[in-house]
C-alpha positions in Angstrom: 29.9 48.5 -1.3 30.5 49.5 -5.6 31.1 52.6 -6.8 30.5 54.7 -9.9 33.2 56.2 -11.2 32.9 60.1 -12.5 32.8 60.4 -15.9 35.6 63.3 -17.1 33.2 65.6 -19.2 36.6 65.8 -22.0 35.9 62.3 -21.6 32.9 62.1 -22.7 33.3 64.9 -25.5 36.1 63.3 -27.1 33.7 60.0 -27.0 36.5 58.2 -24.8 34.9 54.7 -24.3 36.1 51.1 -22.7 37.5 49.1 -19.2 39.9 50.2 -17.3 41.6 47.4 -14.9 42.6 48.2 -11.9 45.2 46.1 -9.3 43.3 47.2 -6.0 45.4 46.3 -2.7 42.4 45.1 0.1 43.4 45.5 3.6 42.5 43.3 6.5 39.1 45.8 7.8 37.9 46.0 3.5 39.5 49.3 3.0 41.6 49.7 -0.5 45.4 50.8 0.4 46.4 50.8 -2.9 45.2 51.5 -6.8 47.1 50.2 -9.9 46.7 50.8 -13.6 46.9 47.1 -15.1 45.4 48.0 -18.4 44.6 51.8 -19.7 42.3 53.1 -22.2 43.0 56.6 -21.6 44.0 58.9 -19.2 41.7 60.7 -18.3 39.4 57.5 -17.3 42.4 56.2 -15.8 42.5 58.6 -12.9 38.0 58.7 -12.4 38.6 55.1 -12.3 41.9 55.3 -9.6 40.0 57.9 -7.6 36.4 55.8 -7.7 38.1 52.5 -6.7 40.2 54.2 -3.4 35.9 54.7 -1.9 35.4 50.7 -2.4 35.2 48.9 0.8 35.4 44.8 0.2 34.5 42.1 2.4 38.2 41.1 4.0 39.7 37.6 2.2 39.7 35.1 5.4 42.6 32.0 5.6 41.7 29.9 8.6 39.0 32.5 9.8 40.9 35.2 9.5 41.4 38.6 7.7 44.0 38.8 5.3 45.5 41.6 3.2 45.0 40.8 -0.9 45.2 41.9 -4.8 41.9 42.1 -6.1 42.7 42.8 -10.1 39.3 44.9 -10.5 37.9 46.2 -14.3 35.5 49.8 -14.1 33.7 50.4 -17.0 32.7 53.6 -18.7 30.3 53.8 -21.2 28.4 56.8 -23.4 24.6 56.3 -23.6 23.4 57.3 -26.5 
């Protein structure tokens, strides 16, 4: 399930754009249990990206037909539209 992050108003006003790369721990049921910023753009965007990541739901990774906990690198892109 994909979630669009909130674009912070202050970041919009400052013209901040970019892609935040997150490391996400996906549990056996597909929920997100932990999020860490791997590559930051700006603290305002990082916080918004992390909040959105906790709302994501993944199809669990499988090994030998059993769901497993795994790490995922997940990019969230913020673009201002003109």
